[in-house]
C-alpha positions in Angstrom: -50.1 143.5 37.2 -48.2 142.9 34.3 -49.5 144.3 31.0 -48.8 142.1 27.6 -48.7 144.1 24.3 -48.7 142.3 21.0 -48.4 143.5 17.3 -48.3 141.8 13.9 -48.0 142.8 10.3 -48.5 141.3 6.8 -45.8 140.6 4.7 -46.7 141.5 1.0 -43.1 139.8 -0.5 -43.4 136.5 0.9 -43.7 133.6 -1.0 -43.7 129.9 0.5 -41.2 127.9 -0.9 -40.0 124.5 -0.3 -36.5 124.2 -2.4 -34.6 122.2 0.3 -35.8 120.2 3.0 -33.9 118.9 6.0 -33.3 115.7 4.3 -30.6 113.1 5.3 -27.3 115.0 5.3 -26.1 118.3 3.8 -23.1 120.6 3.7 -23.2 124.1 2.3 -20.4 126.2 0.8 -19.5 129.6 -1.1 -18.5 129.7 -4.6 -15.7 132.0 -5.8 -18.3 134.5 -6.6 -19.7 134.6 -3.1 -22.8 132.8 -3.7 -24.2 129.9 -1.3 -24.5 126.3 -2.5 -25.7 123.5 -0.5 -24.9 119.7 -0.8 -27.6 117.3 0.2 -28.6 113.9 0.4 -32.4 113.8 -0.2 -34.9 111.3 1.5 -35.7 110.1 -2.1 -32.0 108.6 -2.3 -30.8 111.7 -4.7 -27.6 113.7 -4.3 -28.3 117.4 -4.9 -26.6 120.7 -5.2 -29.0 123.3 -4.4 -27.3 127.0 -5.6 -28.5 130.6 -5.1 -30.0 132.1 -8.3 -30.8 135.5 -8.5 -34.0 136.1 -10.8 -35.0 132.6 -10.4 -38.4 132.4 -8.7 -37.6 131.1 -5.7 -34.2 132.3 -5.2 -32.4 128.9 -5.6 -32.3 125.9 -8.2 -32.1 122.4 -6.8 -29.7 120.1 -9.3 -29.9 116.2 -9.1 -26.3 115.1 -9.4 -26.5 111.4 -8.9 -29.2 109.6 -10.9 -27.1 110.1 -14.1 -24.7 107.4 -12.3 -27.6 104.9 -13.1 -25.9 104.6 -16.7 -22.8 103.2 -15.3 -24.9 100.3 -13.7 -27.2 99.1 -16.9 -29.7 101.8 -16.2 -30.4 99.9 -12.7 -31.8 101.9 -9.8 -29.4 103.7 -7.6 -29.6 105.2 -4.2 -27.2 107.6 -3.0 -26.1 106.9 0.6 -23.6 109.1 1.9 -21.4 111.6 0.6 -18.7 114.2 1.4 -17.5 117.6 0.1 -14.5 119.6 1.0 -12.9 122.8 -0.5 -9.4 122.0 -1.5 -7.1 124.8 0.3 -4.7 125.0 -2.4 -6.7 125.4 -5.9 -10.3 126.5 -4.1 -11.9 123.7 -6.0 -14.2 121.2 -4.7 -13.7 117.6 -4.2 -16.6 115.2 -3.9 -17.2 111.8 -2.8 -20.2 109.7 -3.4 -21.3 106.5 -2.1 -24.1 104.9 -4.0 -26.3 101.7 -3.6 -27.2 99.4 -6.5 -29.0 96.2 -5.5 -27.6 96.0 -2.3 -24.0 96.6 -3.1 -22.1 99.7 -2.6 -20.0 102.0 -4.9 -17.8 104.6 -4.5 -17.5 107.8 -6.7 -15.0 110.8 -6.8 -15.2 113.8 -8.4 -11.9 115.9 -7.6 -11.0 119.2 -8.5 -14.9 120.5 -9.8 -14.8 124.3 -10.4 -16.6 125.9 -7.5 -18.2 128.8 -9.8 -21.8 129.6 -9.8 -22.4 128.3 -13.3 -20.4 125.1 -13.0 -23.0 123.8 -10.2 -25.7 123.6 -13.2 -23.5 120.9 -14.9 -23.3 117.5 -14.6 -20.5 116.5 -12.1 -17.7 114.5 -13.6 -18.0 111.3 -11.4 -15.0 108.7 -11.4 -15.7 105.1 -10.4 -13.2 103.9 -7.7 -13.1 100.4 -7.9 -12.9 98.4 -4.4 -9.2 96.5 -4.6 -8.8 95.2 -1.2 -8.3 91.4 -1.8 -9.1 90.7 1.9 -12.8 92.3 1.8 -15.5 91.0 -0.3 -16.3 93.5 -2.8 -19.7 91.9 -3.6 -20.6 92.7 0.1 -19.3 96.3 0.3 -21.4 98.7 2.5 -20.1 102.1 2.7 -20.8 103.7 6.5 -19.2 107.0 6.2 -16.7 109.5 4.1 -14.1 111.8 5.3 -12.3 114.7 3.2 -9.7 116.1 5.4 -6.7 118.6 4.8 -3.5 118.9 6.6 -1.2 121.8 4.9 -1.3 120.7 1.0 -2.0 117.2 1.7 -5.6 116.1 1.5 -6.8 112.7 3.1 -10.0 110.6 1.8 -11.0 108.2 4.4 -14.0 105.9 3.7 -15.5 103.5 6.7 -17.1 100.2 5.6 -18.9 97.5 7.8 -16.9 94.5 8.3 -19.7 92.2 8.0 -22.7 93.8 6.7 -24.7 90.5 8.2 -23.4 90.9 11.6 -25.6 92.9 14.2 -22.4 94.6 15.8 -21.6 96.9 12.8 -18.0 97.2 13.4 -16.2 99.0 10.6 -13.0 98.8 8.8 -11.1 102.0 7.9 -9.7 102.7 4.4 -7.5 105.8 3.2 -7.8 106.2 -0.3 -4.9 106.9 -2.7 -6.6 107.4 -5.9 -3.5 108.0 -7.6 -1.9 104.8 -6.5 1.1 106.5 -5.8 1.9 105.3 -2.3 1.1 101.3 -2.1 -0.1 100.6 -5.6 -3.6 100.2 -4.5 -6.5 102.8 -4.1 -7.9 101.1 -1.1 -5.5 100.9 2.0 -6.7 99.6 5.2 -5.7 101.0 8.3 -6.4 100.2 11.8 -8.9 102.8 13.8 
């Protein structure tokens, strides 16, 4: 005969809070002070930074970092679709890429070299619009499917996958390597075979 023993105790210092749900996409990083920062794409179509906050009643603060981009699109509703965040190995700053949708067209924004301090994540991100400059693809039908930021030694690579034909059912993609400075080819969006 097996005997089952169980016990329980009440927690007096527990507070139920829902600061960051699982949402669509998220990544985590540590600031230079050692606190945790979460980047997430909410089910509401907003890109958030959730930062650890001592003294805050939940211990966390969730900051909307994408809604202000509406001002660049005549106040139209924007929806954040996909993002990428990576810490630059050489300077320890954070590089971000964010694709948003406005009236069925996607736009890409970059924020390179964002300070990775707890205080800096309460400020709005300084986004730069990266205009699509591939003459062989219709920019008015641009649909971003994924974004990657990778580093090898001191070089950083930004890769964006876009749907070849947004109306097709097969969802083939075209891959682009970004050169924001236009230093290599004179273009920002450089198509490469997969």
